N, C-alpha and C positions, 0 to 999 in steps of 0.2 A: 710409412708415415713416422718420421723421427719426432721425438719428445724435445720440446724446446727446454734446455737446462736452466734457463732464466727464470726467476720469479716473475708471476704476473705483477703489473703495475697496480699498487694500492693507493687509492685516493688520499689515504691518510699519512703517506709516506712522502717526504720531499728531500730533494737535494737543493741546498742554497748555491746560487752562482753570484759572485761578486766581481765587479770589474771596475778598474780605473783605466785612465790613459795617461801616460807620461805627458801628453801634451795638454792635458787639462790643467790650466792654471790653478784653478781653485781646488783646495783640498777638503772642501765641504763634502764631497762625495767619497770620503775616505773609506777604505775597506772595513775599519772597525765600526763605523757608524752604520754601514751596510748590514754588517753581521747582526748588530744589536736590533736593527729594525726589523730583520727577517726573524730573528728569535722571538721577538715580541709579537709578530704577527702569527708565527706558527703556534706559539703557546695560547694565543687568544682564539685560534681557530681549529684546535685539536689536531694540529700536524705534527708528526715526528720527524725531526731532522736526521737523516741517515747519511748525509755526506754534504761537504761544504768545498766549493772549488773557487779559487781566487786566480785572476789573470790581470796583467797590466798590458792591455792591447787596445787599438782604437776600436771604438764602437761602430766605425764605418766598414770593417772589414767582414767578408762574408764568413760563414761559419767554417768552411774549409781552412781559413787562415787564422783560425783561433783555437789553438790546442785547448785552452781552458774550457770553452764552450762544448768542444767534442768530449773532453774528459768528463764534463758535467753530465752529458748524454749516456756516456758509458756507465757512470756511476748510477744514475737513474735505473739503467736496465739491470745492472749487477745487483743493486739493493732493492729491487721491485718498488721503486718509488714512481708514483703515478703523477707527481707534481715537481716541477723546477720551479723554485721560489727565487724571485729577483726583487730587489728593494723597489725599483720603479722602472719604467720603460726605458729611460736613457741608459740604465745599466746594461740592459740586454743589447740595445743597439742605438746608434745615433744616426742611422740612416734607415729609410724605410724599406729598402730592398734587402739589406742585411737583417732587419727585423723580420720580414716575412720568409726569408731563407730559413732562419732558425725556427720560427713558429711553425712552418710547414714540416721541417725535419722532426721536431718533438711531436707534433701531432700525429704524424705517420707512425710514430713509435708507440703511440698510446699514451703520451705525457702531456699533461696540461701546463701551460706556463702561467704562473699566477705571480702577482705583485703585491709587495708588503704594504704598499700605499693604499690597498683596498680598492683599486679600480678594476674589479674583475668581472663584474657581470654574473650571469646565472649558470655558466659552464661553457666548456671550450666549443660546443656546437650551437650555442645560443646565438643567433644572427645578429641581435643588437650588441652582444658583448664583442662579436667579431668585427662589427662596423666600428664600435668605440675604440677597439685595439688598434684597427687600421688608422683611424683618425689621430689616435694617440701618438703613434709612431711617425705619422706625416708631421705632426706638429713638433715633436722632438727633433725631426732632421731639419724643419724650418728653423727651429731655435739655433742649432748648430750652425747652419749657414749663415744666420744674422751675426753670431758671434764671430765666426771666421771673417766676415766682410768688415765687421767693426775693427777687429785687430789689424787687418791688412791696412785700413785707412788710418789707423793710428801709427802704424809703422811708416806709412808713406808721409804723413804729416810730420813725424819726427824727422826723416830723411830730409824733407824740405827746410825744416828749422835748422838742422845741424848736418851740414854736408859729410862731417867726419864718420856719421853713423851709417852712411851708405856703404863703406868698406866692410862693416860687419854684417850688413843686413842680408 
């Protein structure tokens, strides 16, 4: 029976995960704002930040294609952090399958994912919190699909108005 050299995850220790996507037009979800939001939440809720990981990757990608999210898991394990702190659900993922992939991976490692927007429920195994988390991720994915469809319709309308824009499209 070999000893695990890693520290046990502690509920009061967290690693912050921040994400933007180059494809995201609005810079409202900038990394600096995400960090400040997570710092405020950690301070108000007695969490000690022991790591901070940032990546510029699409939130629709599974965890295997997001080196920053994998790095955040490693940081949690190395620093004994029982919490991955993310500003809000769309920063973790913009696709419900990608979200559940990450949630399952972190839960199996004994790490709870928490959101600095305060939408956390009563713990990782609370059935109501799990339901709300699933609904929240489904809504985030729906929002992304609506935005993508709106942008595609806008490009199509522009191409119809200005035939020269088709060459660049």
